[in-house]
N, CA, C and O atoms as a Tripos MOL2 file, in Angstrom:
@<TRIPOS>MOLECULE
protein
  244   243    61     0     0
PROTEIN
NO_CHARGES

@<TRIPOS>ATOM
      1 N         -35.6450   33.2690  -12.0210 N.3       1 MET1
      2 CA        -35.9710   31.9660  -11.4740 C.3       1 MET1
      3 C         -35.4180   30.8490  -12.3550 C.2       1 MET1
      4 O         -34.9800   29.8110  -11.8570 O.2       1 MET1
      5 N         -35.4430   31.0720  -13.6680 N.am      2 ASP2
      6 CA        -34.9110   30.0510  -14.5720 C.3       2 ASP2
      7 C         -33.4110   29.8580  -14.3740 C.2       2 ASP2
      8 O         -32.8940   28.7480  -14.5030 O.2       2 ASP2
      9 N         -32.7190   30.9520  -14.0590 N.am      3 GLU3
     10 CA        -31.2760   30.8480  -13.8370 C.3       3 GLU3
     11 C         -30.9670   29.9770  -12.6230 C.2       3 GLU3
     12 O         -30.0110   29.2020  -12.6280 O.2       3 GLU3
     13 N         -31.7820   30.1140  -11.5940 N.am      4 VAL4
     14 CA        -31.5820   29.3110  -10.3860 C.3       4 VAL4
     15 C         -31.8390   27.8390  -10.6880 C.2       4 VAL4
     16 O         -31.0770   26.9740  -10.2550 O.2       4 VAL4
     17 N         -32.8850   27.5550  -11.4110 N.am      5 MET5
     18 CA        -33.2060   26.1660  -11.7550 C.3       5 MET5
     19 C         -32.1260   25.5690  -12.6510 C.2       5 MET5
     20 O         -31.7630   24.4040  -12.4910 O.2       5 MET5
     21 N         -31.6140   26.3550  -13.5880 N.am      6 ASP6
     22 CA        -30.5260   25.8740  -14.4460 C.3       6 ASP6
     23 C         -29.2780   25.5680  -13.6210 C.2       6 ASP6
     24 O         -28.6000   24.5670  -13.8530 O.2       6 ASP6
     25 N         -28.9810   26.4400  -12.6550 N.am      7 TRP7
     26 CA        -27.8130   26.2290  -11.7980 C.3       7 TRP7
     27 C         -27.9750   24.9480  -10.9720 C.2       7 TRP7
     28 O         -27.0430   24.1520  -10.8570 O.2       7 TRP7
     29 N         -29.1660   24.7620  -10.4010 N.am      8 ILE8
     30 CA        -29.4400   23.5540   -9.6060 C.3       8 ILE8
     31 C         -29.3580   22.3150  -10.4860 C.2       8 ILE8
     32 O         -28.7710   21.3100  -10.0830 O.2       8 ILE8
     33 N         -29.9300   22.3710  -11.6650 N.am      9 ARG9
     34 CA        -29.9090   21.2330  -12.5790 C.3       9 ARG9
     35 C         -28.4650   20.8920  -12.9760 C.2       9 ARG9
     36 O         -28.0900   19.7200  -13.0160 O.2       9 ARG9
     37 N         -27.6750   21.9020  -13.2630 N.am     10 HIS10
     38 CA        -26.2780   21.6900  -13.6380 C.3      10 HIS10
     39 C         -25.5000   21.0510  -12.4870 C.2      10 HIS10
     40 O         -24.7360   20.1090  -12.6980 O.2      10 HIS10
     41 N         -25.6950   21.5640  -11.2700 N.am     11 ARG11
     42 CA        -24.9980   21.0070  -10.1000 C.3      11 ARG11
     43 C         -25.4470   19.5740   -9.8340 C.2      11 ARG11
     44 O         -24.6270   18.7310   -9.4700 O.2      11 ARG11
     45 N         -26.7120   19.2910  -10.0060 N.am     12 LEU12
     46 CA        -27.2170   17.9380   -9.7950 C.3      12 LEU12
     47 C         -26.6260   16.9760  -10.8190 C.2      12 LEU12
     48 O         -26.2390   15.8600  -10.4690 O.2      12 LEU12
     49 N         -26.5530   17.3950  -12.0690 N.am     13 GLN13
     50 CA        -25.9530   16.5500  -13.1050 C.3      13 GLN13
     51 C         -24.4750   16.2990  -12.8100 C.2      13 GLN13
     52 O         -23.9810   15.1880  -13.0020 O.2      13 GLN13
     53 N         -23.7750   17.3270  -12.3470 N.am     14 THR14
     54 CA        -22.3630   17.1700  -11.9900 C.3      14 THR14
     55 C         -22.2150   16.1870  -10.8370 C.2      14 THR14
     56 O         -21.3420   15.3200  -10.8660 O.2      14 THR14
     57 N         -23.0570   16.3170   -9.8290 N.am     15 PHE15
     58 CA        -23.0190   15.4250   -8.6740 C.3      15 PHE15
     59 C         -23.2810   13.9820   -9.0880 C.2      15 PHE15
     60 O         -22.5680   13.0790   -8.6490 O.2      15 PHE15
     61 N         -24.2790   13.7520   -9.9140 N.am     16 VAL16
     62 CA        -24.5990   12.3990  -10.3770 C.3      16 VAL16
     63 C         -23.4450   11.8280  -11.1940 C.2      16 VAL16
     64 O         -23.1130   10.6510  -11.0570 O.2      16 VAL16
     65 N         -22.8360   12.6440  -12.0360 N.am     17 ALA17
     66 CA        -21.6990   12.1760  -12.8370 C.3      17 ALA17
     67 C         -20.5290   11.7860  -11.9390 C.2      17 ALA17
     68 O         -19.9040   10.7480  -12.1560 O.2      17 ALA17
     69 N         -20.2270   12.6010  -10.9400 N.am     18 LEU18
     70 CA        -19.1220   12.2910  -10.0240 C.3      18 LEU18
     71 C         -19.3990   11.0300   -9.2130 C.2      18 LEU18
     72 O         -18.5010   10.2130   -9.0080 O.2      18 LEU18
     73 N         -20.6270   10.8670   -8.7560 N.am     19 ILE19
     74 CA        -20.9910    9.6500   -8.0130 C.3      19 ILE19
     75 C         -20.8460    8.4260   -8.9110 C.2      19 ILE19
     76 O         -20.3740    7.3820   -8.4600 O.2      19 ILE19
     77 N         -21.2460    8.5410  -10.1710 N.am     20 SER20
     78 CA        -21.1140    7.4220  -11.1070 C.3      20 SER20
     79 C         -19.6480    7.0650  -11.3430 C.2      20 SER20
     80 O         -19.2870    5.8890  -11.3730 O.2      20 SER20
     81 N         -18.8190    8.0730  -11.5070 N.am     21 ILE21
     82 CA        -17.3870    7.8310  -11.7230 C.3      21 ILE21
     83 C         -16.7780    7.1610  -10.4990 C.2      21 ILE21
     84 O         -16.0480    6.1800  -10.6340 O.2      21 ILE21
     85 N         -17.0660    7.6760   -9.3070 N.am     22 TRP22
     86 CA        -16.5250    7.0810   -8.0820 C.3      22 TRP22
     87 C         -17.0210    5.6540   -7.9020 C.2      22 TRP22
     88 O         -16.2630    4.7820   -7.4770 O.2      22 TRP22
     89 N         -18.2930    5.4090   -8.2260 N.am     23 GLY23
     90 CA        -18.8170    4.0490   -8.1250 C.3      23 GLY23
     91 C         -18.0880    3.0990   -9.0490 C.2      23 GLY23
     92 O         -17.7770    1.9720   -8.6660 O.2      23 GLY23
     93 N         -17.8150    3.5440  -10.2570 N.am     24 THR24
     94 CA        -17.0770    2.7170  -11.2140 C.3      24 THR24
     95 C         -15.6630    2.4430  -10.7210 C.2      24 THR24
     96 O         -15.1900    1.3080  -10.7950 O.2      24 THR24
     97 N         -14.9860    3.4660  -10.2210 N.am     25 LEU25
     98 CA        -13.6260    3.2860   -9.7050 C.3      25 LEU25
     99 C         -13.5910    2.3440   -8.5070 C.2      25 LEU25
    100 O         -12.6910    1.5110   -8.3990 O.2      25 LEU25
    101 N         -14.5580    2.4680   -7.6140 N.am     26 LEU26
    102 CA        -14.6080    1.5730   -6.4630 C.3      26 LEU26
    103 C         -14.8660    0.1350   -6.8870 C.2      26 LEU26
    104 O         -14.2730   -0.7940   -6.3400 O.2      26 LEU26
    105 N         -15.7510   -0.0490   -7.8630 N.am     27 PHE27
    106 CA        -16.0240   -1.3950   -8.3580 C.3      27 PHE27
    107 C         -14.7710   -2.0020   -8.9780 C.2      27 PHE27
    108 O         -14.4640   -3.1700   -8.7400 O.2      27 PHE27
    109 N         -14.0480   -1.2190   -9.7700 N.am     28 CYS28
    110 CA        -12.8210   -1.7240  -10.3980 C.3      28 CYS28
    111 C         -11.7690   -2.0660   -9.3490 C.2      28 CYS28
    112 O         -11.0940   -3.0900   -9.4560 O.2      28 CYS28
    113 N         -11.6280   -1.2180   -8.3410 N.am     29 ALA29
    114 CA        -10.6590   -1.5010   -7.2730 C.3      29 ALA29
    115 C         -11.0320   -2.7810   -6.5440 C.2      29 ALA29
    116 O         -10.1660   -3.6010   -6.2400 O.2      29 ALA29
    117 N         -12.3180   -2.9560   -6.2630 N.am     30 TYR30
    118 CA        -12.7640   -4.1820   -5.6030 C.3      30 TYR30
    119 C         -12.4830   -5.4010   -6.4710 C.2      30 TYR30
    120 O         -12.0080   -6.4230   -5.9750 O.2      30 TYR30
    121 N         -12.7740   -5.2990   -7.7650 N.am     31 ALA31
    122 CA        -12.5550   -6.4310   -8.6720 C.3      31 ALA31
    123 C         -11.0750   -6.7960   -8.7470 C.2      31 ALA31
    124 O         -10.7300   -7.9780   -8.7610 O.2      31 ALA31
    125 N         -10.2020   -5.7970   -8.7960 N.am     32 ILE32
    126 CA         -8.7590   -6.0670   -8.8560 C.3      32 ILE32
    127 C          -8.2910   -6.7390   -7.5700 C.2      32 ILE32
    128 O          -7.5720   -7.7370   -7.6140 O.2      32 ILE32
    129 N          -8.6980   -6.1940   -6.4250 N.am     33 LEU33
    130 CA         -8.2840   -6.7880   -5.1500 C.3      33 LEU33
    131 C          -8.8390   -8.1970   -4.9850 C.2      33 LEU33
    132 O          -8.1530   -9.0760   -4.4630 O.2      33 LEU33
    133 N         -10.0690   -8.4170   -5.4240 N.am     34 ASP34
    134 CA        -10.6630   -9.7500   -5.3360 C.3      34 ASP34
    135 C          -9.8990  -10.7310   -6.2160 C.2      34 ASP34
    136 O          -9.6400  -11.8620   -5.8050 O.2      34 ASP34
    137 N          -9.5410  -10.3090   -7.4150 N.am     35 TYR35
    138 CA         -8.7700  -11.1630   -8.3240 C.3      35 TYR35
    139 C          -7.4040  -11.4890   -7.7230 C.2      35 TYR35
    140 O          -6.9730  -12.6420   -7.7370 O.2      35 TYR35
    141 N          -6.7290  -10.4700   -7.1950 N.am     36 GLU36
    142 CA         -5.4110  -10.6930   -6.6060 C.3      36 GLU36
    143 C          -5.5020  -11.6070   -5.3850 C.2      36 GLU36
    144 O          -4.6270  -12.4460   -5.1720 O.2      36 GLU36
    145 N          -6.5540  -11.4470   -4.5850 N.am     37 ALA37
    146 CA         -6.7290  -12.3110   -3.4180 C.3      37 ALA37
    147 C          -6.9250  -13.7560   -3.8640 C.2      37 ALA37
    148 O          -6.3850  -14.6730   -3.2460 O.2      37 ALA37
    149 N          -7.6890  -13.9650   -4.9260 N.am     38 ASP38
    150 CA         -7.8800  -15.3170   -5.4530 C.3      38 ASP38
    151 C          -6.5680  -15.8970   -5.9410 C.2      38 ASP38
    152 O          -6.2970  -17.0780   -5.7220 O.2      38 ASP38
    153 N          -5.7430  -15.0860   -6.6000 N.am     39 GLN39
    154 CA         -4.4540  -15.5730   -7.0740 C.3      39 GLN39
    155 C          -3.5790  -16.0070   -5.9000 C.2      39 GLN39
    156 O          -2.8890  -17.0230   -5.9790 O.2      39 GLN39
    157 N          -3.6100  -15.2440   -4.8240 N.am     40 CYS40
    158 CA         -2.8230  -15.6080   -3.6440 C.3      40 CYS40
    159 C          -3.3470  -16.8970   -3.0330 C.2      40 CYS40
    160 O          -2.5720  -17.7420   -2.5850 O.2      40 CYS40
    161 N          -4.6610  -17.0420   -3.0180 N.am     41 HIS41
    162 CA         -5.2630  -18.2520   -2.4560 C.3      41 HIS41
    163 C          -4.8460  -19.4710   -3.2650 C.2      41 HIS41
    164 O          -4.4840  -20.5020   -2.6990 O.2      41 HIS41
    165 N          -4.8950  -19.3540   -4.5900 N.am     42 TYR42
    166 CA         -4.4970  -20.4850   -5.4270 C.3      42 TYR42
    167 C          -3.0110  -20.7710   -5.2760 C.2      42 TYR42
    168 O          -2.5870  -21.9250   -5.3470 O.2      42 TYR42
    169 N          -2.2220  -19.7290   -5.0690 N.am     43 ARG43
    170 CA         -0.7890  -19.9180   -4.8610 C.3      43 ARG43
    171 C          -0.5630  -20.7300   -3.5790 C.2      43 ARG43
    172 O           0.2890  -21.6180   -3.5460 O.2      43 ARG43
    173 N          -1.3300  -20.4210   -2.5250 N.am     44 ASP44
    174 CA         -1.2140  -21.1800   -1.2730 C.3      44 ASP44
    175 C          -1.5730  -22.6400   -1.4940 C.2      44 ASP44
    176 O          -0.8920  -23.5340   -0.9920 O.2      44 ASP44
    177 N          -2.6380  -22.8820   -2.2410 N.am     45 ILE45
    178 CA         -3.0900  -24.2500   -2.4720 C.3      45 ILE45
    179 C          -2.0410  -25.0400   -3.2470 C.2      45 ILE45
    180 O          -1.7840  -26.2040   -2.9410 O.2      45 ILE45
    181 N          -1.4470  -24.4160   -4.2340 N.am     46 ARG46
    182 CA         -0.4840  -25.1120   -5.0910 C.3      46 ARG46
    183 C           0.8940  -25.2560   -4.4550 C.2      46 ARG46
    184 O           1.7440  -25.9710   -4.9850 O.2      46 ARG46
    185 N           1.1290  -24.5880   -3.3270 N.am     47 GLY47
    186 CA          2.4180  -24.6870   -2.6700 C.3      47 GLY47
    187 C           3.4680  -23.7360   -3.2150 C.2      47 GLY47
    188 O           4.6520  -23.8860   -2.9120 O.2      47 GLY47
    189 N           3.0550  -22.7560   -4.0150 N.am     48 PHE48
    190 CA          4.0270  -21.8180   -4.5760 C.3      48 PHE48
    191 C           4.6720  -20.9580   -3.4970 C.2      48 PHE48
    192 O           5.8040  -20.5010   -3.6560 O.2      48 PHE48
    193 N           3.9480  -20.7350   -2.3910 N.am     49 ASP49
    194 CA          4.5070  -19.9010   -1.3260 C.3      49 ASP49
    195 C           5.8120  -20.4760   -0.8000 C.2      49 ASP49
    196 O           6.7620  -19.7390   -0.5390 O.2      49 ASP49
    197 N           5.8550  -21.7800   -0.6470 N.am     50 GLU50
    198 CA          7.0580  -22.4020   -0.0960 C.3      50 GLU50
    199 C           8.2280  -22.2910   -1.0610 C.2      50 GLU50
    200 O           9.3770  -22.1780   -0.6340 O.2      50 GLU50
    201 N           7.9460  -22.3200   -2.3530 N.am     51 VAL51
    202 CA          9.0100  -22.2800   -3.3470 C.3      51 VAL51
    203 C           9.4410  -20.8460   -3.6410 C.2      51 VAL51
    204 O          10.6350  -20.5440   -3.6500 O.2      51 VAL51
    205 N           8.4770  -19.9680   -3.8800 N.am     52 LEU52
    206 CA          8.7810  -18.6040   -4.3200 C.3      52 LEU52
    207 C           8.6770  -17.5630   -3.2160 C.2      52 LEU52
    208 O           9.2720  -16.4900   -3.3200 O.2      52 LEU52
    209 N           7.9470  -17.8580   -2.1850 N.am     53 GLY53
    210 CA          7.6800  -16.8510   -1.1560 C.3      53 GLY53
    211 C           6.5670  -15.9290   -1.6120 C.2      53 GLY53
    212 O           6.2510  -15.8560   -2.7990 O.2      53 GLY53
    213 N           5.9840  -15.2370   -0.6730 N.am     54 LYS54
    214 CA          4.8920  -14.3230   -1.0210 C.3      54 LYS54
    215 C           5.4750  -13.0630   -1.6400 C.2      54 LYS54
    216 O           6.4220  -12.4820   -1.1110 O.2      54 LYS54
    217 N           4.9090  -12.6500   -2.7490 N.am     55 THR55
    218 CA          5.3580  -11.4270   -3.4040 C.3      55 THR55
    219 C           4.1560  -10.5850   -3.7800 C.2      55 THR55
    220 O           3.0310  -11.0780   -3.8690 O.2      55 THR55
    221 N           4.4090   -9.3320   -3.9960 N.am     56 GLY56
    222 CA          3.3730   -8.4280   -4.4940 C.3      56 GLY56
    223 C           2.1990   -8.3020   -3.5400 C.2      56 GLY56
    224 O           2.3700   -8.0950   -2.3380 O.2      56 GLY56
    225 N           1.0030   -8.4320   -4.1020 N.am     57 TRP57
    226 CA         -0.2280   -8.2470   -3.3450 C.3      57 TRP57
    227 C          -0.4030   -9.3030   -2.2690 C.2      57 TRP57
    228 O          -1.0960   -9.0670   -1.2790 O.2      57 TRP57
    229 N           0.2060  -10.4510   -2.4450 N.am     58 CYS58
    230 CA          0.0000  -11.5340   -1.4870 C.3      58 CYS58
    231 C           0.4660  -11.1320   -0.0890 C.2      58 CYS58
    232 O          -0.0890  -11.6040    0.9030 O.2      58 CYS58
    233 N           1.4720  -10.2730    0.0000 N.am     59 ARG59
    234 CA          1.9140   -9.8050    1.3120 C.3      59 ARG59
    235 C           0.8660   -8.9150    1.9440 C.2      59 ARG59
    236 O           0.6720   -8.9420    3.1590 O.2      59 ARG59
    237 N           0.1890   -8.1240    1.1240 N.am     60 VAL60
    238 CA         -0.8110   -7.1940    1.6350 C.3      60 VAL60
    239 C          -2.0830   -7.9360    1.9950 C.2      60 VAL60
    240 O          -2.6920   -7.6780    3.0340 O.2      60 VAL60
    241 N          -2.4830   -8.8600    1.1320 N.am     61 LEU61
    242 CA         -3.7230   -9.5890    1.3540 C.3      61 LEU61
    243 C          -3.4370  -10.7660    2.2180 C.2      61 LEU61
    244 O          -4.3450  -11.5320    2.5380 O.2      61 LEU61
@<TRIPOS>BOND
     1     1     2 1
     2     2     3 1
     3     3     4 2
     4     3     5 am
     5     5     6 1
     6     6     7 1
     7     7     8 2
     8     7     9 am
     9     9    10 1
    10    10    11 1
    11    11    12 2
    12    11    13 am
    13    13    14 1
    14    14    15 1
    15    15    16 2
    16    15    17 am
    17    17    18 1
    18    18    19 1
    19    19    20 2
    20    19    21 am
    21    21    22 1
    22    22    23 1
    23    23    24 2
    24    23    25 am
    25    25    26 1
    26    26    27 1
    27    27    28 2
    28    27    29 am
    29    29    30 1
    30    30    31 1
    31    31    32 2
    32    31    33 am
    33    33    34 1
    34    34    35 1
    35    35    36 2
    36    35    37 am
    37    37    38 1
    38    38    39 1
    39    39    40 2
    40    39    41 am
    41    41    42 1
    42    42    43 1
    43    43    44 2
    44    43    45 am
    45    45    46 1
    46    46    47 1
    47    47    48 2
    48    47    49 am
    49    49    50 1
    50    50    51 1
    51    51    52 2
    52    51    53 am
    53    53    54 1
    54    54    55 1
    55    55    56 2
    56    55    57 am
    57    57    58 1
    58    58    59 1
    59    59    60 2
    60    59    61 am
    61    61    62 1
    62    62    63 1
    63    63    64 2
    64    63    65 am
    65    65    66 1
    66    66    67 1
    67    67    68 2
    68    67    69 am
    69    69    70 1
    70    70    71 1
    71    71    72 2
    72    71    73 am
    73    73    74 1
    74    74    75 1
    75    75    76 2
    76    75    77 am
    77    77    78 1
    78    78    79 1
    79    79    80 2
    80    79    81 am
    81    81    82 1
    82    82    83 1
    83    83    84 2
    84    83    85 am
    85    85    86 1
    86    86    87 1
    87    87    88 2
    88    87    89 am
    89    89    90 1
    90    90    91 1
    91    91    92 2
    92    91    93 am
    93    93    94 1
    94    94    95 1
    95    95    96 2
    96    95    97 am
    97    97    98 1
    98    98    99 1
    99    99   100 2
   100    99   101 am
   101   101   102 1
   102   102   103 1
   103   103   104 2
   104   103   105 am
   105   105   106 1
   106   106   107 1
   107   107   108 2
   108   107   109 am
   109   109   110 1
   110   110   111 1
   111   111   112 2
   112   111   113 am
   113   113   114 1
   114   114   115 1
   115   115   116 2
   116   115   117 am
   117   117   118 1
   118   118   119 1
   119   119   120 2
   120   119   121 am
   121   121   122 1
   122   122   123 1
   123   123   124 2
   124   123   125 am
   125   125   126 1
   126   126   127 1
   127   127   128 2
   128   127   129 am
   129   129   130 1
   130   130   131 1
   131   131   132 2
   132   131   133 am
   133   133   134 1
   134   134   135 1
   135   135   136 2
   136   135   137 am
   137   137   138 1
   138   138   139 1
   139   139   140 2
   140   139   141 am
   141   141   142 1
   142   142   143 1
   143   143   144 2
   144   143   145 am
   145   145   146 1
   146   146   147 1
   147   147   148 2
   148   147   149 am
   149   149   150 1
   150   150   151 1
   151   151   152 2
   152   151   153 am
   153   153   154 1
   154   154   155 1
   155   155   156 2
   156   155   157 am
   157   157   158 1
   158   158   159 1
   159   159   160 2
   160   159   161 am
   161   161   162 1
   162   162   163 1
   163   163   164 2
   164   163   165 am
   165   165   166 1
   166   166   167 1
   167   167   168 2
   168   167   169 am
   169   169   170 1
   170   170   171 1
   171   171   172 2
   172   171   173 am
   173   173   174 1
   174   174   175 1
   175   175   176 2
   176   175   177 am
   177   177   178 1
   178   178   179 1
   179   179   180 2
   180   179   181 am
   181   181   182 1
   182   182   183 1
   183   183   184 2
   184   183   185 am
   185   185   186 1
   186   186   187 1
   187   187   188 2
   188   187   189 am
   189   189   190 1
   190   190   191 1
   191   191   192 2
   192   191   193 am
   193   193   194 1
   194   194   195 1
   195   195   196 2
   196   195   197 am
   197   197   198 1
   198   198   199 1
   199   199   200 2
   200   199   201 am
   201   201   202 1
   202   202   203 1
   203   203   204 2
   204   203   205 am
   205   205   206 1
   206   206   207 1
   207   207   208 2
   208   207   209 am
   209   209   210 1
   210   210   211 1
   211   211   212 2
   212   211   213 am
   213   213   214 1
   214   214   215 1
   215   215   216 2
   216   215   217 am
   217   217   218 1
   218   218   219 1
   219   219   220 2
   220   219   221 am
   221   221   222 1
   222   222   223 1
   223   223   224 2
   224   223   225 am
   225   225   226 1
   226   226   227 1
   227   227   228 2
   228   227   229 am
   229   229   230 1
   230   230   231 1
   231   231   232 2
   232   231   233 am
   233   233   234 1
   234   234   235 1
   235   235   236 2
   236   235   237 am
   237   237   238 1
   238   238   239 1
   239   239   240 2
   240   239   241 am
   241   241   242 1
   242   242   243 1
   243   243   244 2
@<TRIPOS>SUBSTRUCTURE
     1 MET1         2 RESIDUE 1 A MET
     2 ASP2         6 RESIDUE 1 A ASP
     3 GLU3        10 RESIDUE 1 A GLU
     4 VAL4        14 RESIDUE 1 A VAL
     5 MET5        18 RESIDUE 1 A MET
     6 ASP6        22 RESIDUE 1 A ASP
     7 TRP7        26 RESIDUE 1 A TRP
     8 ILE8        30 RESIDUE 1 A ILE
     9 ARG9        34 RESIDUE 1 A ARG
    10 HIS10       38 RESIDUE 1 A HIS
    11 ARG11       42 RESIDUE 1 A ARG
    12 LEU12       46 RESIDUE 1 A LEU
    13 GLN13       50 RESIDUE 1 A GLN
    14 THR14       54 RESIDUE 1 A THR
    15 PHE15       58 RESIDUE 1 A PHE
    16 VAL16       62 RESIDUE 1 A VAL
    17 ALA17       66 RESIDUE 1 A ALA
    18 LEU18       70 RESIDUE 1 A LEU
    19 ILE19       74 RESIDUE 1 A ILE
    20 SER20       78 RESIDUE 1 A SER
    21 ILE21       82 RESIDUE 1 A ILE
    22 TRP22       86 RESIDUE 1 A TRP
    23 GLY23       90 RESIDUE 1 A GLY
    24 THR24       94 RESIDUE 1 A THR
    25 LEU25       98 RESIDUE 1 A LEU
    26 LEU26      102 RESIDUE 1 A LEU
    27 PHE27      106 RESIDUE 1 A PHE
    28 CYS28      110 RESIDUE 1 A CYS
    29 ALA29      114 RESIDUE 1 A ALA
    30 TYR30      118 RESIDUE 1 A TYR
    31 ALA31      122 RESIDUE 1 A ALA
    32 ILE32      126 RESIDUE 1 A ILE
    33 LEU33      130 RESIDUE 1 A LEU
    34 ASP34      134 RESIDUE 1 A ASP
    35 TYR35      138 RESIDUE 1 A TYR
    36 GLU36      142 RESIDUE 1 A GLU
    37 ALA37      146 RESIDUE 1 A ALA
    38 ASP38      150 RESIDUE 1 A ASP
    39 GLN39      154 RESIDUE 1 A GLN
    40 CYS40      158 RESIDUE 1 A CYS
    41 HIS41      162 RESIDUE 1 A HIS
    42 TYR42      166 RESIDUE 1 A TYR
    43 ARG43      170 RESIDUE 1 A ARG
    44 ASP44      174 RESIDUE 1 A ASP
    45 ILE45      178 RESIDUE 1 A ILE
    46 ARG46      182 RESIDUE 1 A ARG
    47 GLY47      186 RESIDUE 1 A GLY
    48 PHE48      190 RESIDUE 1 A PHE
    49 ASP49      194 RESIDUE 1 A ASP
    50 GLU50      198 RESIDUE 1 A GLU
    51 VAL51      202 RESIDUE 1 A VAL
    52 LEU52      206 RESIDUE 1 A LEU
    53 GLY53      210 RESIDUE 1 A GLY
    54 LYS54      214 RESIDUE 1 A LYS
    55 THR55      218 RESIDUE 1 A THR
    56 GLY56      222 RESIDUE 1 A GLY
    57 TRP57      226 RESIDUE 1 A TRP
    58 CYS58      230 RESIDUE 1 A CYS
    59 ARG59      234 RESIDUE 1 A ARG
    60 VAL60      238 RESIDUE 1 A VAL
    61 LEU61      242 RESIDUE 1 A LEU
């Protein structure tokens, strides 16, 4: 019975660790995209689009 509980505990710890890692990666991806979107927005306000054209993430966002 102890072996089963150890196996369940190990799998649960692995699952929690993977969820934490994925949560961190998703947060970082969101932060990067949000930052890039803000940069594109400021570029539009400043008129850089007309001079330089949209490049990089600005085309995607």
